[in-house]
KEZA-744330 format. One record per atom (N, C-alpha, C, O): residue number from 0; residue in three letters; atom name; z, y, x. Coordinates in steps of 0.05 Angstrom, whole numbers, padded with zeros to 5 digits. Last residue first. Example, Ala and Ser with C-alpha at 12.3 -4.5 7.8 and 13.67 -1.06 7.14 Angstrom:
2
{doke 1; "SER"; "N"; {00142; -00045; 00257}}
{doke 1; "SER"; "CA"; {00143; -00021; 00273}}
{doke 1; "SER"; "C"; {00157; 00001; 00258}}
{doke 1; "SER"; "O"; {00161; 00023; 00268}}
{doke 0; "ALA"; "N"; {00156; -00114; 00264}}
{doke 0; "ALA"; "CA"; {00156; -00090; 00246}}
{doke 0; "ALA"; "C"; {00156; -00066; 00264}}
{doke 0; "ALA"; "O"; {00169; -00066; 00285}}
// end
This chain:
84
{doke 83; "UNK"; "N"; {02081; 02095; 01421}}
{doke 83; "UNK"; "CA"; {02062; 02111; 01405}}
{doke 83; "UNK"; "C"; {02054; 02108; 01389}}
{doke 83; "UNK"; "O"; {02039; 02126; 01380}}
{doke 82; "UNK"; "N"; {02105; 02060; 01455}}
{doke 82; "UNK"; "CA"; {02114; 02061; 01426}}
{doke 82; "UNK"; "C"; {02105; 02090; 01414}}
{doke 82; "UNK"; "O"; {02120; 02104; 01400}}
{doke 81; "UNK"; "N"; {02095; 02066; 01509}}
{doke 81; "UNK"; "CA"; {02093; 02039; 01492}}
{doke 81; "UNK"; "C"; {02100; 02039; 01458}}
{doke 81; "UNK"; "O"; {02100; 02020; 01441}}
{doke 80; "UNK"; "N"; {02076; 02118; 01535}}
{doke 80; "UNK"; "CA"; {02092; 02103; 01533}}
{doke 80; "UNK"; "C"; {02084; 02077; 01508}}
{doke 80; "UNK"; "O"; {02065; 02076; 01492}}
{doke 79; "UNK"; "N"; {02043; 02176; 01538}}
{doke 79; "UNK"; "CA"; {02051; 02159; 01564}}
{doke 79; "UNK"; "C"; {02081; 02140; 01551}}
{doke 79; "UNK"; "O"; {02104; 02147; 01558}}
{doke 78; "UNK"; "N"; {01987; 02196; 01517}}
{doke 78; "UNK"; "CA"; {02012; 02183; 01511}}
{doke 78; "UNK"; "C"; {02025; 02165; 01524}}
{doke 78; "UNK"; "O"; {02021; 02141; 01522}}
{doke 77; "UNK"; "N"; {01949; 02252; 01550}}
{doke 77; "UNK"; "CA"; {01950; 02221; 01544}}
{doke 77; "UNK"; "C"; {01984; 02218; 01534}}
{doke 77; "UNK"; "O"; {02001; 02234; 01541}}
{doke 76; "UNK"; "N"; {01930; 02300; 01502}}
{doke 76; "UNK"; "CA"; {01948; 02291; 01525}}
{doke 76; "UNK"; "C"; {01943; 02267; 01527}}
{doke 76; "UNK"; "O"; {01931; 02257; 01507}}
{doke 75; "UNK"; "N"; {01906; 02320; 01456}}
{doke 75; "UNK"; "CA"; {01890; 02309; 01471}}
{doke 75; "UNK"; "C"; {01906; 02302; 01501}}
{doke 75; "UNK"; "O"; {01892; 02299; 01521}}
{doke 74; "UNK"; "N"; {01934; 02330; 01410}}
{doke 74; "UNK"; "CA"; {01939; 02355; 01424}}
{doke 74; "UNK"; "C"; {01912; 02348; 01450}}
{doke 74; "UNK"; "O"; {01900; 02367; 01460}}
{doke 73; "UNK"; "N"; {01942; 02278; 01393}}
{doke 73; "UNK"; "CA"; {01939; 02296; 01376}}
{doke 73; "UNK"; "C"; {01920; 02312; 01393}}
{doke 73; "UNK"; "O"; {01895; 02310; 01391}}
{doke 72; "UNK"; "N"; {01937; 02234; 01446}}
{doke 72; "UNK"; "CA"; {01955; 02245; 01424}}
{doke 72; "UNK"; "C"; {01938; 02260; 01420}}
{doke 72; "UNK"; "O"; {01919; 02263; 01435}}
{doke 71; "UNK"; "N"; {01900; 02181; 01485}}
{doke 71; "UNK"; "CA"; {01908; 02213; 01470}}
{doke 71; "UNK"; "C"; {01918; 02219; 01454}}
{doke 71; "UNK"; "O"; {01906; 02210; 01434}}
{doke 70; "UNK"; "N"; {01928; 02119; 01516}}
{doke 70; "UNK"; "CA"; {01920; 02130; 01490}}
{doke 70; "UNK"; "C"; {01918; 02163; 01492}}
{doke 70; "UNK"; "O"; {01939; 02173; 01501}}
{doke 69; "UNK"; "N"; {01918; 02106; 01583}}
{doke 69; "UNK"; "CA"; {01930; 02115; 01563}}
{doke 69; "UNK"; "C"; {01919; 02127; 01540}}
{doke 69; "UNK"; "O"; {01901; 02145; 01543}}
{doke 68; "UNK"; "N"; {01911; 02050; 01622}}
{doke 68; "UNK"; "CA"; {01898; 02065; 01609}}
{doke 68; "UNK"; "C"; {01909; 02077; 01587}}
{doke 68; "UNK"; "O"; {01913; 02061; 01568}}
{doke 67; "UNK"; "N"; {01936; 02023; 01686}}
{doke 67; "UNK"; "CA"; {01943; 02029; 01654}}
{doke 67; "UNK"; "C"; {01922; 02050; 01647}}
{doke 67; "UNK"; "O"; {01915; 02066; 01664}}
{doke 66; "UNK"; "N"; {01940; 01974; 01735}}
{doke 66; "UNK"; "CA"; {01908; 01997; 01724}}
{doke 66; "UNK"; "C"; {01923; 02002; 01698}}
{doke 66; "UNK"; "O"; {01923; 01982; 01684}}
{doke 65; "UNK"; "N"; {01979; 01944; 01756}}
{doke 65; "UNK"; "CA"; {01949; 01948; 01768}}
{doke 65; "UNK"; "C"; {01932; 01977; 01755}}
{doke 65; "UNK"; "O"; {01918; 01994; 01766}}
{doke 64; "UNK"; "N"; {02038; 01963; 01734}}
{doke 64; "UNK"; "CA"; {02015; 01948; 01726}}
{doke 64; "UNK"; "C"; {01998; 01956; 01750}}
{doke 64; "UNK"; "O"; {02006; 01974; 01764}}
{doke 63; "UNK"; "N"; {02099; 01947; 01749}}
{doke 63; "UNK"; "CA"; {02085; 01972; 01759}}
{doke 63; "UNK"; "C"; {02057; 01953; 01768}}
{doke 63; "UNK"; "O"; {02052; 01939; 01788}}
{doke 62; "UNK"; "N"; {02166; 01946; 01724}}
{doke 62; "UNK"; "CA"; {02134; 01943; 01718}}
{doke 62; "UNK"; "C"; {02113; 01959; 01737}}
{doke 62; "UNK"; "O"; {02112; 01983; 01736}}
{doke 61; "UNK"; "N"; {02208; 01973; 01713}}
{doke 61; "UNK"; "CA"; {02210; 01963; 01750}}
{doke 61; "UNK"; "C"; {02182; 01954; 01740}}
{doke 61; "UNK"; "O"; {02170; 01956; 01762}}
{doke 60; "UNK"; "N"; {02227; 02028; 01664}}
{doke 60; "UNK"; "CA"; {02231; 02000; 01682}}
{doke 60; "UNK"; "C"; {02214; 01996; 01701}}
{doke 60; "UNK"; "O"; {02202; 02016; 01708}}
{doke 59; "UNK"; "N"; {02214; 02073; 01640}}
{doke 59; "UNK"; "CA"; {02236; 02058; 01641}}
{doke 59; "UNK"; "C"; {02229; 02031; 01643}}
{doke 59; "UNK"; "O"; {02227; 02014; 01625}}
{doke 58; "UNK"; "N"; {02149; 02087; 01663}}
{doke 58; "UNK"; "CA"; {02175; 02102; 01653}}
{doke 58; "UNK"; "C"; {02189; 02072; 01635}}
{doke 58; "UNK"; "O"; {02177; 02055; 01622}}
{doke 57; "UNK"; "N"; {02118; 02043; 01708}}
{doke 57; "UNK"; "CA"; {02130; 02055; 01683}}
{doke 57; "UNK"; "C"; {02150; 02057; 01671}}
{doke 57; "UNK"; "O"; {02167; 02040; 01667}}
{doke 56; "UNK"; "N"; {02089; 02059; 01770}}
{doke 56; "UNK"; "CA"; {02109; 02046; 01753}}
{doke 56; "UNK"; "C"; {02114; 02056; 01726}}
{doke 56; "UNK"; "O"; {02115; 02080; 01724}}
{doke 55; "UNK"; "N"; {02023; 02046; 01780}}
{doke 55; "UNK"; "CA"; {02041; 02068; 01777}}
{doke 55; "UNK"; "C"; {02068; 02055; 01759}}
{doke 55; "UNK"; "O"; {02066; 02044; 01738}}
{doke 54; "UNK"; "N"; {01965; 02035; 01798}}
{doke 54; "UNK"; "CA"; {01988; 02015; 01811}}
{doke 54; "UNK"; "C"; {02010; 02049; 01810}}
{doke 54; "UNK"; "O"; {02013; 02067; 01827}}
{doke 53; "UNK"; "N"; {01928; 02086; 01768}}
{doke 53; "UNK"; "CA"; {01936; 02053; 01787}}
{doke 53; "UNK"; "C"; {01957; 02053; 01799}}
{doke 53; "UNK"; "O"; {01966; 02072; 01812}}
{doke 52; "UNK"; "N"; {01914; 02115; 01700}}
{doke 52; "UNK"; "CA"; {01930; 02107; 01717}}
{doke 52; "UNK"; "C"; {01934; 02079; 01738}}
{doke 52; "UNK"; "O"; {01940; 02056; 01730}}
{doke 51; "UNK"; "N"; {01881; 02145; 01656}}
{doke 51; "UNK"; "CA"; {01871; 02121; 01670}}
{doke 51; "UNK"; "C"; {01899; 02126; 01701}}
{doke 51; "UNK"; "O"; {01896; 02142; 01719}}
{doke 50; "UNK"; "N"; {01889; 02205; 01642}}
{doke 50; "UNK"; "CA"; {01901; 02173; 01613}}
{doke 50; "UNK"; "C"; {01891; 02148; 01632}}
{doke 50; "UNK"; "O"; {01895; 02127; 01620}}
{doke 49; "UNK"; "N"; {01876; 02240; 01673}}
{doke 49; "UNK"; "CA"; {01900; 02234; 01664}}
{doke 49; "UNK"; "C"; {01905; 02203; 01647}}
{doke 49; "UNK"; "O"; {01923; 02187; 01645}}
{doke 48; "UNK"; "N"; {01821; 02234; 01665}}
{doke 48; "UNK"; "CA"; {01830; 02221; 01685}}
{doke 48; "UNK"; "C"; {01864; 02223; 01685}}
{doke 48; "UNK"; "O"; {01877; 02205; 01697}}
{doke 47; "UNK"; "N"; {01793; 02207; 01603}}
{doke 47; "UNK"; "CA"; {01820; 02237; 01623}}
{doke 47; "UNK"; "C"; {01823; 02228; 01643}}
{doke 47; "UNK"; "O"; {01831; 02204; 01640}}
{doke 46; "UNK"; "N"; {01741; 02167; 01601}}
{doke 46; "UNK"; "CA"; {01769; 02177; 01589}}
{doke 46; "UNK"; "C"; {01779; 02200; 01607}}
{doke 46; "UNK"; "O"; {01765; 02207; 01626}}
{doke 45; "UNK"; "N"; {01680; 02149; 01598}}
{doke 45; "UNK"; "CA"; {01695; 02187; 01600}}
{doke 45; "UNK"; "C"; {01717; 02185; 01589}}
{doke 45; "UNK"; "O"; {01720; 02197; 01568}}
{doke 44; "UNK"; "N"; {01639; 02115; 01591}}
{doke 44; "UNK"; "CA"; {01662; 02108; 01577}}
{doke 44; "UNK"; "C"; {01679; 02142; 01572}}
{doke 44; "UNK"; "O"; {01688; 02153; 01552}}
{doke 43; "UNK"; "N"; {01581; 02127; 01608}}
{doke 43; "UNK"; "CA"; {01589; 02116; 01588}}
{doke 43; "UNK"; "C"; {01618; 02113; 01574}}
{doke 43; "UNK"; "O"; {01620; 02108; 01549}}
{doke 42; "UNK"; "N"; {01587; 02137; 01673}}
{doke 42; "UNK"; "CA"; {01586; 02104; 01662}}
{doke 42; "UNK"; "C"; {01589; 02094; 01636}}
{doke 42; "UNK"; "O"; {01595; 02071; 01631}}
{doke 41; "UNK"; "N"; {01584; 02187; 01666}}
{doke 41; "UNK"; "CA"; {01557; 02180; 01668}}
{doke 41; "UNK"; "C"; {01553; 02153; 01665}}
{doke 41; "UNK"; "O"; {01533; 02141; 01658}}
{doke 40; "UNK"; "N"; {01645; 02200; 01656}}
{doke 40; "UNK"; "CA"; {01628; 02193; 01644}}
{doke 40; "UNK"; "C"; {01599; 02195; 01648}}
{doke 40; "UNK"; "O"; {01588; 02207; 01630}}
{doke 39; "UNK"; "N"; {01689; 02172; 01690}}
{doke 39; "UNK"; "CA"; {01662; 02185; 01696}}
{doke 39; "UNK"; "C"; {01649; 02177; 01682}}
{doke 39; "UNK"; "O"; {01640; 02154; 01683}}
{doke 38; "UNK"; "N"; {01732; 02140; 01679}}
{doke 38; "UNK"; "CA"; {01731; 02171; 01682}}
{doke 38; "UNK"; "C"; {01710; 02183; 01679}}
{doke 38; "UNK"; "O"; {01710; 02204; 01667}}
{doke 37; "UNK"; "N"; {01718; 02080; 01689}}
{doke 37; "UNK"; "CA"; {01726; 02095; 01666}}
{doke 37; "UNK"; "C"; {01730; 02129; 01661}}
{doke 37; "UNK"; "O"; {01729; 02138; 01639}}
{doke 36; "UNK"; "N"; {01700; 02077; 01742}}
{doke 36; "UNK"; "CA"; {01684; 02070; 01720}}
{doke 36; "UNK"; "C"; {01693; 02090; 01701}}
{doke 36; "UNK"; "O"; {01681; 02111; 01696}}
{doke 35; "UNK"; "N"; {01742; 02100; 01774}}
{doke 35; "UNK"; "CA"; {01718; 02111; 01771}}
{doke 35; "UNK"; "C"; {01708; 02114; 01745}}
{doke 35; "UNK"; "O"; {01705; 02134; 01731}}
{doke 34; "UNK"; "N"; {01775; 02053; 01760}}
{doke 34; "UNK"; "CA"; {01782; 02076; 01746}}
{doke 34; "UNK"; "C"; {01767; 02097; 01747}}
{doke 34; "UNK"; "O"; {01769; 02114; 01729}}
{doke 33; "UNK"; "N"; {01753; 02017; 01791}}
{doke 33; "UNK"; "CA"; {01753; 02014; 01764}}
{doke 33; "UNK"; "C"; {01757; 02035; 01752}}
{doke 33; "UNK"; "O"; {01743; 02039; 01732}}
{doke 32; "UNK"; "N"; {01772; 02035; 01845}}
{doke 32; "UNK"; "CA"; {01729; 02037; 01837}}
{doke 32; "UNK"; "C"; {01727; 02036; 01804}}
{doke 32; "UNK"; "O"; {01709; 02046; 01791}}
{doke 31; "UNK"; "N"; {01812; 02025; 01849}}
{doke 31; "UNK"; "CA"; {01807; 02056; 01841}}
{doke 31; "UNK"; "C"; {01773; 02056; 01824}}
{doke 31; "UNK"; "O"; {01760; 02067; 01806}}
{doke 30; "UNK"; "N"; {01813; 01974; 01849}}
{doke 30; "UNK"; "CA"; {01835; 01990; 01821}}
{doke 30; "UNK"; "C"; {01819; 02016; 01813}}
{doke 30; "UNK"; "O"; {01813; 02026; 01791}}
{doke 29; "UNK"; "N"; {01813; 01947; 01888}}
{doke 29; "UNK"; "CA"; {01781; 01950; 01874}}
{doke 29; "UNK"; "C"; {01791; 01969; 01860}}
{doke 29; "UNK"; "O"; {01775; 01987; 01857}}
{doke 28; "UNK"; "N"; {01852; 01938; 01925}}
{doke 28; "UNK"; "CA"; {01834; 01968; 01927}}
{doke 28; "UNK"; "C"; {01815; 01964; 01913}}
{doke 28; "UNK"; "O"; {01795; 01975; 01920}}
{doke 27; "UNK"; "N"; {01869; 01887; 01905}}
{doke 27; "UNK"; "CA"; {01889; 01918; 01897}}
{doke 27; "UNK"; "C"; {01874; 01943; 01902}}
{doke 27; "UNK"; "O"; {01877; 01964; 01889}}
{doke 26; "UNK"; "N"; {01825; 01851; 01920}}
{doke 26; "UNK"; "CA"; {01840; 01852; 01894}}
{doke 26; "UNK"; "C"; {01845; 01882; 01885}}
{doke 26; "UNK"; "O"; {01834; 01896; 01867}}
{doke 25; "UNK"; "N"; {01812; 01868; 01990}}
{doke 25; "UNK"; "CA"; {01817; 01855; 01970}}
{doke 25; "UNK"; "C"; {01814; 01870; 01943}}
{doke 25; "UNK"; "O"; {01804; 01892; 01940}}
{doke 24; "UNK"; "N"; {01765; 01890; 02021}}
{doke 24; "UNK"; "CA"; {01792; 01891; 02026}}
{doke 24; "UNK"; "C"; {01814; 01872; 02016}}
{doke 24; "UNK"; "O"; {01831; 01863; 02031}}
{doke 23; "UNK"; "N"; {01720; 01888; 02017}}
{doke 23; "UNK"; "CA"; {01713; 01868; 02026}}
{doke 23; "UNK"; "C"; {01745; 01860; 02026}}
{doke 23; "UNK"; "O"; {01754; 01837; 02029}}
{doke 22; "UNK"; "N"; {01655; 01904; 01979}}
{doke 22; "UNK"; "CA"; {01690; 01914; 01984}}
{doke 22; "UNK"; "C"; {01695; 01899; 01996}}
{doke 22; "UNK"; "O"; {01676; 01884; 01996}}
{doke 21; "UNK"; "N"; {01614; 01903; 01955}}
{doke 21; "UNK"; "CA"; {01607; 01906; 01984}}
{doke 21; "UNK"; "C"; {01636; 01906; 01991}}
{doke 21; "UNK"; "O"; {01640; 01908; 02015}}
{doke 20; "UNK"; "N"; {01619; 01903; 01900}}
{doke 20; "UNK"; "CA"; {01608; 01883; 01916}}
{doke 20; "UNK"; "C"; {01603; 01888; 01949}}
{doke 20; "UNK"; "O"; {01588; 01874; 01963}}
{doke 19; "UNK"; "N"; {01643; 01956; 01891}}
{doke 19; "UNK"; "CA"; {01642; 01940; 01880}}
{doke 19; "UNK"; "C"; {01634; 01910; 01898}}
{doke 19; "UNK"; "O"; {01654; 01899; 01907}}
{doke 18; "UNK"; "N"; {01586; 01982; 01908}}
{doke 18; "UNK"; "CA"; {01614; 01993; 01921}}
{doke 18; "UNK"; "C"; {01629; 01965; 01917}}
{doke 18; "UNK"; "O"; {01630; 01950; 01936}}
{doke 17; "UNK"; "N"; {01556; 01968; 01869}}
{doke 17; "UNK"; "CA"; {01541; 01961; 01901}}
{doke 17; "UNK"; "C"; {01574; 01971; 01915}}
{doke 17; "UNK"; "O"; {01580; 01961; 01937}}
{doke 16; "UNK"; "N"; {01571; 01986; 01833}}
{doke 16; "UNK"; "CA"; {01568; 01960; 01827}}
{doke 16; "UNK"; "C"; {01570; 01955; 01858}}
{doke 16; "UNK"; "O"; {01584; 01937; 01869}}
{doke 15; "UNK"; "N"; {01556; 02046; 01837}}
{doke 15; "UNK"; "CA"; {01582; 02036; 01836}}
{doke 15; "UNK"; "C"; {01586; 02004; 01836}}
{doke 15; "UNK"; "O"; {01609; 01997; 01839}}
{doke 14; "UNK"; "N"; {01500; 02036; 01833}}
{doke 14; "UNK"; "CA"; {01512; 02051; 01859}}
{doke 14; "UNK"; "C"; {01546; 02035; 01866}}
{doke 14; "UNK"; "O"; {01556; 02022; 01884}}
{doke 13; "UNK"; "N"; {01494; 02031; 01781}}
{doke 13; "UNK"; "CA"; {01484; 02013; 01806}}
{doke 13; "UNK"; "C"; {01496; 02009; 01837}}
{doke 13; "UNK"; "O"; {01500; 01992; 01854}}
{doke 12; "UNK"; "N"; {01513; 02076; 01761}}
{doke 12; "UNK"; "CA"; {01528; 02047; 01756}}
{doke 12; "UNK"; "C"; {01520; 02031; 01778}}
{doke 12; "UNK"; "O"; {01536; 02019; 01792}}
{doke 11; "UNK"; "N"; {01474; 02115; 01783}}
{doke 11; "UNK"; "CA"; {01509; 02115; 01784}}
{doke 11; "UNK"; "C"; {01520; 02089; 01784}}
{doke 11; "UNK"; "O"; {01534; 02080; 01802}}
{doke 10; "UNK"; "N"; {01416; 02090; 01797}}
{doke 10; "UNK"; "CA"; {01441; 02094; 01781}}
{doke 10; "UNK"; "C"; {01458; 02092; 01790}}
{doke 10; "UNK"; "O"; {01464; 02073; 01804}}
{doke 9; "UNK"; "N"; {01367; 02085; 01863}}
{doke 9; "UNK"; "CA"; {01401; 02072; 01842}}
{doke 9; "UNK"; "C"; {01417; 02089; 01825}}
{doke 9; "UNK"; "O"; {01433; 02103; 01837}}
{doke 8; "UNK"; "N"; {01343; 02129; 01890}}
{doke 8; "UNK"; "CA"; {01334; 02112; 01863}}
{doke 8; "UNK"; "C"; {01359; 02097; 01846}}
{doke 8; "UNK"; "O"; {01366; 02098; 01822}}
{doke 7; "UNK"; "N"; {01373; 02125; 01942}}
{doke 7; "UNK"; "CA"; {01380; 02141; 01922}}
{doke 7; "UNK"; "C"; {01360; 02144; 01889}}
{doke 7; "UNK"; "O"; {01365; 02159; 01870}}
{doke 6; "UNK"; "N"; {01397; 02050; 01936}}
{doke 6; "UNK"; "CA"; {01390; 02087; 01950}}
{doke 6; "UNK"; "C"; {01391; 02100; 01930}}
{doke 6; "UNK"; "O"; {01401; 02095; 01908}}
{doke 5; "UNK"; "N"; {01413; 02005; 01916}}
{doke 5; "UNK"; "CA"; {01438; 02034; 01932}}
{doke 5; "UNK"; "C"; {01424; 02048; 01940}}
{doke 5; "UNK"; "O"; {01434; 02065; 01955}}
{doke 4; "UNK"; "N"; {01388; 01949; 01877}}
{doke 4; "UNK"; "CA"; {01384; 01983; 01883}}
{doke 4; "UNK"; "C"; {01411; 02003; 01890}}
{doke 4; "UNK"; "O"; {01425; 02013; 01873}}
{doke 3; "UNK"; "N"; {01417; 01899; 01861}}
{doke 3; "UNK"; "CA"; {01423; 01924; 01855}}
{doke 3; "UNK"; "C"; {01418; 01945; 01874}}
{doke 3; "UNK"; "O"; {01435; 01957; 01887}}
{doke 2; "UNK"; "N"; {01396; 01829; 01876}}
{doke 2; "UNK"; "CA"; {01410; 01859; 01895}}
{doke 2; "UNK"; "C"; {01404; 01880; 01880}}
{doke 2; "UNK"; "O"; {01380; 01885; 01883}}
{doke 1; "UNK"; "N"; {01384; 01779; 01829}}
{doke 1; "UNK"; "CA"; {01375; 01795; 01851}}
{doke 1; "UNK"; "C"; {01398; 01828; 01859}}
{doke 1; "UNK"; "O"; {01411; 01842; 01843}}
{doke 0; "UNK"; "N"; {01409; 01716; 01841}}
{doke 0; "UNK"; "CA"; {01411; 01743; 01828}}
{doke 0; "UNK"; "C"; {01404; 01763; 01845}}
{doke 0; "UNK"; "O"; {01413; 01767; 01868}}
// end
């Protein structure tokens, strides 16, 4: 597989992929990179930053998911709960 371009000519997505590929610190440290992919409009998804949460406990429980993406309510604020 060819190596992606990572210099100034590289697209923002190619640079983000290069960050993924070069990180050797372990799985847990990749979630902020995924969060960047989800909230940065340049990558085509463009969620709001408060919709995406990394390594935070869920309300009413002891579970701590690696990454959570909350839907938006009618007022444009994230709905933080599972019965939304």
